[in-house]
MIMARKOL-757719 format. One record per residue (C-alpha): residue number from 1; x, y, z. Coordinates in steps of 0.05 Angstrom, whole numbers. Example, Ala and Ser with C-alpha at 12.3 -4.5 7.8 and 13.67 -1.06 7.14 Angstrom:
! MIMARKOL-757719
+-----+--------+--------+--------+
| seq |      x |      y |      z |
+-----+--------+--------+--------+
|   1 |    246 |    -90 |    156 |
|   2 |    273 |    -21 |    143 |
+-----+--------+--------+--------+
//
This chain:
! MIMARKOL-757719
+-----+--------+--------+--------+
| seq |      x |      y |      z |
+-----+--------+--------+--------+
|   1 |   1723 |   1544 |   1652 |
|   2 |   1712 |   1613 |   1621 |
|   3 |   1691 |   1675 |   1659 |
|   4 |   1714 |   1657 |   1729 |
|   5 |   1705 |   1715 |   1776 |
|   6 |   1740 |   1696 |   1841 |
|   7 |   1795 |   1740 |   1869 |
|   8 |   1862 |   1721 |   1839 |
|   9 |   1930 |   1723 |   1872 |
|  10 |   1953 |   1787 |   1837 |
|  11 |   1890 |   1823 |   1859 |
|  12 |   1900 |   1801 |   1931 |
|  13 |   1972 |   1828 |   1930 |
|  14 |   1950 |   1893 |   1896 |
|  15 |   1897 |   1905 |   1950 |
|  16 |   1949 |   1893 |   2004 |
|  17 |   1997 |   1943 |   1972 |
|  18 |   2049 |   1889 |   1958 |
|  19 |   2086 |   1903 |   1893 |
|  20 |   2081 |   1849 |   1840 |
|  21 |   2102 |   1836 |   1768 |
|  22 |   2097 |   1778 |   1721 |
|  23 |   2156 |   1772 |   1673 |
|  24 |   2137 |   1733 |   1612 |
|  25 |   2179 |   1723 |   1550 |
|  26 |   2144 |   1728 |   1482 |
|  27 |   2174 |   1686 |   1427 |
|  28 |   2147 |   1734 |   1374 |
|  29 |   2121 |   1805 |   1380 |
|  30 |   2094 |   1821 |   1449 |
|  31 |   2040 |   1768 |   1453 |
|  32 |   2036 |   1731 |   1520 |
|  33 |   2049 |   1657 |   1518 |
|  34 |   1986 |   1615 |   1526 |
|  35 |   2009 |   1578 |   1588 |
|  36 |   2037 |   1602 |   1654 |
|  37 |   2019 |   1621 |   1724 |
|  38 |   1984 |   1685 |   1705 |
|  39 |   1971 |   1681 |   1631 |
|  40 |   1915 |   1633 |   1648 |
|  41 |   1882 |   1693 |   1681 |
|  42 |   1869 |   1724 |   1612 |
|  43 |   1838 |   1659 |   1588 |
|  44 |   1795 |   1639 |   1647 |
|  45 |   1784 |   1700 |   1692 |
|  46 |   1732 |   1749 |   1668 |
|  47 |   1763 |   1809 |   1702 |
|  48 |   1829 |   1800 |   1664 |
|  49 |   1799 |   1792 |   1595 |
|  50 |   1801 |   1867 |   1587 |
|  51 |   1847 |   1921 |   1616 |
|  52 |   1784 |   1961 |   1633 |
|  53 |   1759 |   1913 |   1687 |
|  54 |   1817 |   1916 |   1736 |
|  55 |   1862 |   1975 |   1755 |
|  56 |   1908 |   1991 |   1696 |
|  57 |   1970 |   1987 |   1739 |
|  58 |   1951 |   1917 |   1761 |
|  59 |   1934 |   1895 |   1690 |
|  60 |   2000 |   1920 |   1662 |
|  61 |   2041 |   1887 |   1716 |
|  62 |   2007 |   1821 |   1701 |
|  63 |   1991 |   1819 |   1627 |
|  64 |   2008 |   1886 |   1596 |
|  65 |   2083 |   1878 |   1585 |
|  66 |   2123 |   1818 |   1606 |
|  67 |   2182 |   1847 |   1569 |
|  68 |   2176 |   1914 |   1605 |
|  69 |   2216 |   1938 |   1664 |
|  70 |   2193 |   1942 |   1736 |
|  71 |   2239 |   2000 |   1749 |
|  72 |   2216 |   2029 |   1815 |
|  73 |   2143 |   2015 |   1797 |
|  74 |   2121 |   2087 |   1808 |
|  75 |   2082 |   2134 |   1763 |
|  76 |   2126 |   2179 |   1722 |
|  77 |   2189 |   2138 |   1732 |
|  78 |   2221 |   2079 |   1696 |
|  79 |   2172 |   2023 |   1701 |
|  80 |   2111 |   2067 |   1707 |
|  81 |   2056 |   2015 |   1713 |
|  82 |   2008 |   2061 |   1676 |
|  83 |   2056 |   2065 |   1617 |
|  84 |   2107 |   2008 |   1622 |
|  85 |   2179 |   2021 |   1599 |
|  86 |   2203 |   1968 |   1549 |
|  87 |   2267 |   1932 |   1568 |
|  88 |   2327 |   1938 |   1522 |
|  89 |   2311 |   1866 |   1503 |
|  90 |   2242 |   1839 |   1522 |
|  91 |   2273 |   1771 |   1536 |
|  92 |   2318 |   1800 |   1590 |
|  93 |   2272 |   1847 |   1628 |
|  94 |   2284 |   1810 |   1693 |
|  95 |   2360 |   1812 |   1683 |
|  96 |   2357 |   1887 |   1668 |
|  97 |   2317 |   1901 |   1731 |
|  98 |   2367 |   1859 |   1771 |
|  99 |   2425 |   1898 |   1742 |
| 100 |   2390 |   1963 |   1762 |
| 101 |   2379 |   1935 |   1832 |
| 102 |   2303 |   1938 |   1830 |
| 103 |   2252 |   1882 |   1836 |
| 104 |   2181 |   1882 |   1862 |
| 105 |   2165 |   1846 |   1927 |
| 106 |   2137 |   1787 |   1888 |
| 107 |   2159 |   1767 |   1818 |
| 108 |   2132 |   1711 |   1776 |
| 109 |   2175 |   1689 |   1717 |
| 110 |   2144 |   1649 |   1660 |
| 111 |   2187 |   1618 |   1606 |
| 112 |   2136 |   1612 |   1550 |
| 113 |   2181 |   1553 |   1530 |
| 114 |   2183 |   1479 |   1537 |
| 115 |   2232 |   1423 |   1554 |
| 116 |   2196 |   1370 |   1514 |
| 117 |   2223 |   1349 |   1445 |
| 118 |   2240 |   1381 |   1399 |
| 119 |   2264 |   1429 |   1454 |
| 120 |   2318 |   1404 |   1500 |
| 121 |   2327 |   1404 |   1576 |
| 122 |   2391 |   1444 |   1567 |
| 123 |   2349 |   1502 |   1540 |
| 124 |   2309 |   1504 |   1604 |
| 125 |   2372 |   1498 |   1646 |
| 126 |   2403 |   1556 |   1608 |
| 127 |   2340 |   1599 |   1619 |
| 128 |   2341 |   1585 |   1694 |
| 129 |   2415 |   1597 |   1699 |
| 130 |   2408 |   1665 |   1666 |
| 131 |   2357 |   1687 |   1719 |
| 132 |   2398 |   1660 |   1777 |
| 133 |   2462 |   1692 |   1751 |
| 134 |   2427 |   1759 |   1743 |
| 135 |   2400 |   1755 |   1814 |
| 136 |   2466 |   1732 |   1844 |
| 137 |   2504 |   1787 |   1808 |
| 138 |   2468 |   1839 |   1851 |
| 139 |   2490 |   1825 |   1923 |
| 140 |   2435 |   1866 |   1956 |
| 141 |   2380 |   1831 |   1916 |
| 142 |   2410 |   1763 |   1927 |
| 143 |   2415 |   1774 |   2002 |
| 144 |   2341 |   1791 |   2007 |
| 145 |   2309 |   1743 |   1957 |
| 146 |   2281 |   1672 |   1958 |
| 147 |   2280 |   1643 |   1888 |
| 148 |   2230 |   1586 |   1879 |
| 149 |   2234 |   1542 |   1818 |
| 150 |   2167 |   1506 |   1813 |
| 151 |   2144 |   1462 |   1756 |
| 152 |   2071 |   1450 |   1736 |
| 153 |   2084 |   1380 |   1707 |
| 154 |   2059 |   1317 |   1740 |
| 155 |   2117 |   1281 |   1772 |
| 156 |   2078 |   1226 |   1806 |
| 157 |   2082 |   1170 |   1755 |
| 158 |   2141 |   1137 |   1787 |
| 159 |   2137 |   1165 |   1858 |
| 160 |   2089 |   1111 |   1883 |
| 161 |   2067 |   1160 |   1937 |
| 162 |   1992 |   1174 |   1937 |
| 163 |   1975 |   1247 |   1952 |
| 164 |   1936 |   1265 |   2015 |
| 165 |   1860 |   1259 |   2009 |
| 166 |   1814 |   1301 |   2053 |
| 167 |   1764 |   1269 |   2100 |
| 168 |   1697 |   1279 |   2065 |
| 169 |   1658 |   1288 |   2130 |
| 170 |   1705 |   1342 |   2156 |
| 171 |   1720 |   1377 |   2090 |
| 172 |   1658 |   1368 |   2045 |
| 173 |   1677 |   1430 |   2005 |
| 174 |   1737 |   1392 |   1977 |
| 175 |   1690 |   1347 |   1938 |
| 176 |   1660 |   1363 |   1871 |
| 177 |   1586 |   1347 |   1866 |
| 178 |   1561 |   1396 |   1813 |
| 179 |   1569 |   1389 |   1738 |
| 180 |   1615 |   1435 |   1701 |
| 181 |   1587 |   1489 |   1654 |
| 182 |   1601 |   1441 |   1597 |
| 183 |   1562 |   1385 |   1631 |
| 184 |   1618 |   1342 |   1659 |
| 185 |   1591 |   1309 |   1722 |
| 186 |   1627 |   1324 |   1787 |
| 187 |   1623 |   1252 |   1808 |
| 188 |   1631 |   1268 |   1882 |
| 189 |   1707 |   1264 |   1874 |
| 190 |   1758 |   1301 |   1914 |
| 191 |   1792 |   1361 |   1882 |
| 192 |   1855 |   1329 |   1909 |
| 193 |   1925 |   1353 |   1921 |
| 194 |   1952 |   1328 |   1855 |
| 195 |   2016 |   1290 |   1844 |
| 196 |   2081 |   1315 |   1871 |
| 197 |   2118 |   1365 |   1826 |
| 198 |   2191 |   1386 |   1827 |
| 199 |   2207 |   1448 |   1867 |
| 200 |   2272 |   1480 |   1888 |
| 201 |   2281 |   1537 |   1937 |
| 202 |   2345 |   1576 |   1924 |
| 203 |   2368 |   1630 |   1972 |
| 204 |   2423 |   1648 |   2021 |
| 205 |   2383 |   1608 |   2073 |
| 206 |   2380 |   1543 |   2034 |
| 207 |   2453 |   1533 |   2016 |
| 208 |   2476 |   1461 |   2018 |
| 209 |   2426 |   1423 |   1976 |
| 210 |   2381 |   1399 |   2032 |
| 211 |   2319 |   1358 |   2021 |
| 212 |   2254 |   1388 |   2048 |
| 213 |   2206 |   1333 |   2066 |
| 214 |   2144 |   1368 |   2091 |
| 215 |   2082 |   1356 |   2049 |
| 216 |   2071 |   1414 |   2000 |
| 217 |   2028 |   1433 |   1941 |
| 218 |   2020 |   1490 |   1893 |
| 219 |   1990 |   1534 |   1947 |
| 220 |   2054 |   1529 |   1988 |
| 221 |   2085 |   1586 |   1949 |
| 222 |   2027 |   1631 |   1965 |
| 223 |   2030 |   1611 |   2038 |
| 224 |   2104 |   1629 |   2038 |
| 225 |   2086 |   1699 |   2014 |
| 226 |   2035 |   1703 |   2070 |
| 227 |   2087 |   1683 |   2122 |
| 228 |   2140 |   1732 |   2097 |
| 229 |   2089 |   1788 |   2096 |
| 230 |   2066 |   1771 |   2166 |
| 231 |   2138 |   1775 |   2190 |
| 232 |   2145 |   1845 |   2160 |
| 233 |   2188 |   1823 |   2102 |
| 234 |   2147 |   1855 |   2047 |
| 235 |   2122 |   1925 |   2033 |
| 236 |   2049 |   1941 |   2036 |
| 237 |   1998 |   1949 |   2092 |
| 238 |   2019 |   1887 |   2131 |
| 239 |   1997 |   1815 |   2130 |
| 240 |   1962 |   1788 |   2069 |
| 241 |   1915 |   1728 |   2063 |
| 242 |   1898 |   1693 |   1998 |
| 243 |   1824 |   1679 |   2005 |
| 244 |   1820 |   1619 |   1959 |
| 245 |   1867 |   1573 |   1997 |
| 246 |   1820 |   1523 |   2029 |
| 247 |   1822 |   1505 |   2103 |
| 248 |   1841 |   1434 |   2086 |
| 249 |   1902 |   1457 |   2046 |
| 250 |   1923 |   1504 |   2102 |
| 251 |   1918 |   1447 |   2152 |
| 252 |   1954 |   1397 |   2107 |
| 253 |   2009 |   1431 |   2068 |
| 254 |   2072 |   1469 |   2085 |
| 255 |   2086 |   1543 |   2075 |
| 256 |   2159 |   1526 |   2059 |
| 257 |   2187 |   1567 |   2116 |
| 258 |   2214 |   1502 |   2145 |
| 259 |   2261 |   1498 |   2085 |
| 260 |   2294 |   1564 |   2105 |
| 261 |   2351 |   1561 |   2155 |
| 262 |   2345 |   1632 |   2180 |
| 263 |   2405 |   1664 |   2211 |
| 264 |   2473 |   1678 |   2182 |
| 265 |   2471 |   1667 |   2106 |
| 266 |   2522 |   1617 |   2081 |
| 267 |   2570 |   1625 |   2023 |
| 268 |   2553 |   1580 |   1964 |
| 269 |   2605 |   1526 |   1952 |
| 270 |   2651 |   1535 |   1893 |
| 271 |   2642 |   1487 |   1835 |
| 272 |   2674 |   1484 |   1766 |
| 273 |   2607 |   1463 |   1736 |
| 274 |   2586 |   1536 |   1740 |
| 275 |   2645 |   1561 |   1700 |
| 276 |   2620 |   1594 |   1635 |
| 277 |   2662 |   1548 |   1593 |
| 278 |   2635 |   1486 |   1627 |
| 279 |   2562 |   1507 |   1622 |
| 280 |   2572 |   1525 |   1548 |
| 281 |   2605 |   1457 |   1535 |
| 282 |   2548 |   1420 |   1570 |
| 283 |   2497 |   1459 |   1530 |
| 284 |   2533 |   1443 |   1465 |
| 285 |   2538 |   1369 |   1482 |
| 286 |   2464 |   1364 |   1499 |
| 287 |   2446 |   1402 |   1435 |
| 288 |   2488 |   1355 |   1393 |
| 289 |   2458 |   1294 |   1428 |
| 290 |   2387 |   1320 |   1416 |
| 291 |   2401 |   1323 |   1341 |
| 292 |   2423 |   1251 |   1335 |
| 293 |   2380 |   1213 |   1285 |
| 294 |   2328 |   1166 |   1313 |
| 295 |   2350 |   1093 |   1312 |
| 296 |   2319 |   1050 |   1257 |
| 297 |   2259 |   1008 |   1275 |
| 298 |   2273 |    934 |   1279 |
| 299 |   2247 |    892 |   1222 |
| 300 |   2194 |    839 |   1227 |
| 301 |   2244 |    782 |   1217 |
| 302 |   2287 |    797 |   1278 |
| 303 |   2308 |    740 |   1323 |
| 304 |   2329 |    735 |   1396 |
| 305 |   2404 |    728 |   1409 |
| 306 |   2425 |    656 |   1414 |
| 307 |   2441 |    660 |   1489 |
| 308 |   2369 |    682 |   1505 |
| 309 |   2336 |    625 |   1467 |
| 310 |   2307 |    567 |   1507 |
+-----+--------+--------+--------+
//
């Protein structure tokens, strides 16, 4: 799917005057990872394949420096989008901005990492914990932020819950009838909602570990931005609308505002599992377990235990 030209989410936010930055974490040098919410823009979207085809400030806040600071996001200051200021450590740009008490209205954070072997889930947990701890350490930011942890992995293999399917007569635009540029036939199949994926909404208004049961999809996060902007909760020129969210998705999926219990924020419950010593011990235990040798394969002459023979 090269050379797509539709308006992307960062462009919509930029036009609305809503500040935005994508924090990505290079493993070597300053090369963006090849997967992530916005790195795919540089692969598929023609306008992001060169910094000359979109405003430079927008390009830099998306692809031009994941390890750079947001600062105050103004020309001439720390975080000048026309000349990004590198963080002290490119892996902790988000933490440094939190420590300085500055974040854009909308931040995307990409790990550039994996939780599949040989990597371990504890590594992902440690990464997420570092971002939440940085956010929670600044009370003003914590009190005004909704942190959404959203995976892009299919999680429907064992859910046994089929996703919603649009009515073809009412929503014909949800069905693919044309062949792809590479010649793959559309087959008249629905674009579909996809399988359910894990998502957690962490904020002063979601304390308590509640389960949110409204039907959601990957556009729900964008719809949440729309709802917050419409309520005057973001900077910019007012409400914003992402033009590529289809009418079926808007009619079918949640904007996540129902997960927020607005009103007096609640204090998070204390738990020893968040003690630094406990988290370090859990990480060490998972690391040691991940390095255990694989069990030997059984030989061809194996026999069933006597009690299972008939």
